N, C-alpha and C positions, 0 to 999 in steps of 0.2 A: 554527514547528514544526508538522508534520502528524503526527497520531496515528492508530493503528489499535487501538481498544479492544476487547479480547476478553472475552467472558462467561465464566461459571464453567466451567472445564475438567474438574474432578473426575476427573483421571487418564486422560482420553480423549486420549492423545498422538497416536494415528493421525489422528483428526479434526482436532486442532490443527495438525498438520503440513500436512494437506491445505488447511486454511483459510488458513494463512500463505502457502502457494504461490499460492492463488487471489487473495490480496491483493497479489501481485507481488513477494514476497521471494525472493531467491536464497539457497540454503544454502551458506555458506562455512565450512569448519572446523566443521561441524555446528551452525552458528548462522545464523539468517535475517537477511539484510541487504537493505535496500531502496535502490535507486539514487537515489530521489527524496527522500532525507533524511527518511524517515518513521520513526516510532518506535512499537514495540509497547507497549501498556499493558495490564496484567493487574489485574483488580479483585477478586482473591482467590478462595478455594476452588479452589486448584490440585489438591488431593488429595481422597481418600475416594470410595468407591463404585465408581469406574472401575478399569480393569485395570492402568494404569501410572502410579500416583501418584508414585512415587519418580523416575521418568524425567522427568515434568513438573516436579517440584520442582527437580531438579538442572539442568534446562535453563533454567528461569527464573532460578535463581541465577547461572548462567554469563552469561546475557544482561545481567542487572543489573550484575554485576561488570565487564562489558565496556562498560558505558554504552550498551547497545543497547536497553534496555527500562526501563519504570517499573512498579512493583508496589506495591499496597496490599493489606492482608490482609482475608480474610473470616472468618466465624465458624469454619469448619473449620480454617483456618490457625491461628487463636487457640487452638483446642482441641488441635491437634497440638503447638503450642508448649508449652502447659501439660503435655501428656503427656511431652514431652522433658525438662521441668523436674522431672518426678517428682511432679507434683500429682495429686490424686485425681480423675481424670476417668473417665467411663463409656466403655468401649470398645464403642460402638454408634453407630447413625445414620451409618454409613459409615467411622468411624475404624477399625473392625475390619479392613477391607480393607487399609488402609495399614499397620497393625500386622502383619498377616500377611506383607506384602511385606518389612517390616523384619526379621521373624523368620527369613526365609530368607537373610539376609546374615550374613557373618562379623562378629565383634565390631568389627573395625577398619573394615569397610565401613559398618556401622551408625553408628559414631562419626563417620565422615566425613559421612554424610547428615545426622546430627543437627547437627553443627557448621555445615554449609552452610545448612541451613534456619534455624537459630537466628540466624545472621548476617543472612540475608535478612530475617527477621521483625523483628529488633531494629533494623534500619536503615530499615525501611519506615515512612512516615507513615501515620496512621490513615486518611486519605483524601488524594487528590491534587487540588491547586488549580493549574490549568494555564491557559495562554494568557492571562496577565495577569488572572486571576480570572474569565474568561468561561466556563471549563469546570471542573466538579468531577466527579471520578470517585470514587465511594464504594460499597463492596460492596453494601449493602442500601439505599443512597440516603442522603439527608441533608435535613433541613428547612432551608429557606433561611436562617432566622434563626440556625441553628447554624453556618453556614459561618464559619470563622475561630476557632471554639471547639473545645476538646479535652477537656472535662470528662467525667465518667462517663456522664451522660445522653446526650451526643453519641456516646460510644464504643458504648453499647448500641444506639443508633439505627443507627449505621453498620454494625455487625456483624450485627444481628438484625432491623432494620426498626423500624417504629413499632408495637411490641407493646403489647397491652392488659393482659397478665398472665393472660389466659384462654387456654384450650387448645381446639383443634378436636378432633373425635372421634378423629382419627388421632394425637393427641398433639402435633401441631405448634402453635406459638403463633398466636393470633389477631393479625393485623396490620391496622392502619388503612391506608387508601388515601391516604397522604400526598401522592402525586403530583397528585391532583385539585386540591389547594389551592396548587400551585406557581404563582408569578407569571409564570414564563417569562423573567425577566430574565437568568438564567444558565442554561447548559446543564448538566443533571445526568445522568450516565450511571451505571447501576447494574445489579445482577443479583440473586442470592439467591433470588428468587421465580420458579420456572419458569413460562414462558408459552409458548403454542403458536407465536406469532409475536412478533417484536420489538414492544414496546408503546411508542408515542410519544404522549405527552399533555403539553401545557403545557411543551414544551421539556425534558421528561424522557424518558429512553430506558431501558427495561428490556431488556437484551440477553441475559438468561439464558433461552435457548430449550431448556433441558432436555436437553442432549446425553447426559448419563449416564442419562437416563430414556427414551432412544430418540427424542428430538426432533431438534434441530439444534445445532451450535455456531455462534455468530454473533459478528460483529464490527461495530463502527460506525466508519466512516472519518470523521475530523474534520480539517478543517472542512467537508468535502463533505456530511456528514450522510447518507451512503449506507451501507446495511446489506448485508453479505455473509455468507452462511451455507453450511455443508456439512451433509449429512445424517449422523445418527448410525448407527453400525454395531450399536448395542445394542438389545435388545428394548424395544418401546414400552410405557410404563406410564402410561396415561391419567390415573389418579387423582392423579398427582404434579403435574399442571399446574393452575395457577389461572386462572380466567376473570374478566375485569372487564367491567363494564357502563359504558362511557365515555359 
């Protein structure tokens, strides 16, 4: 099986559609299908901050239901799920944009979105283990010795990265650069931390190129290991991008 793994979309449906067409998918009945038996893979954070979160969520739900794509959740997906369950979550850091979209719907439309997303989320694995174990797709990455495990430490790592418990001046958590210590034996594809260009180090690939912050929306073609990107239509916010010294 060949995969096209797409980074954090965050409601940027226009760029997503352009990227999928660039990847060679044809749209049939509003769903992208590839003639070469390729499958789309989403690594979470479908929603929040961007203009069309509900459209992206509904689209990915339809793809997964029709066995045309794979999905694992990100931290924003986890937060929206908890919001739908009625948990006490703070409606900020992007969730406010998705909630604003929900509030414009009728109660029946809102219920439909809730049911679809909860079904998508509840049936999703924490991370994806593909190609007979050679490829792992995890939202914020995963430490090699955690692969095959699903306890709370692993869940925190996959959703939020290798956090130290400290905060940066802007309130974001301080994250260790776990990719520098990866052995390279398996391919790990992740997002979560926006970078100006796809970051490839020790057979890890960070493909979150900050579309919602005015960067690009990127995909990694596997097993070709080729990256494809389209530019964002949103304003560029330079302080949202992290730089690494590899």
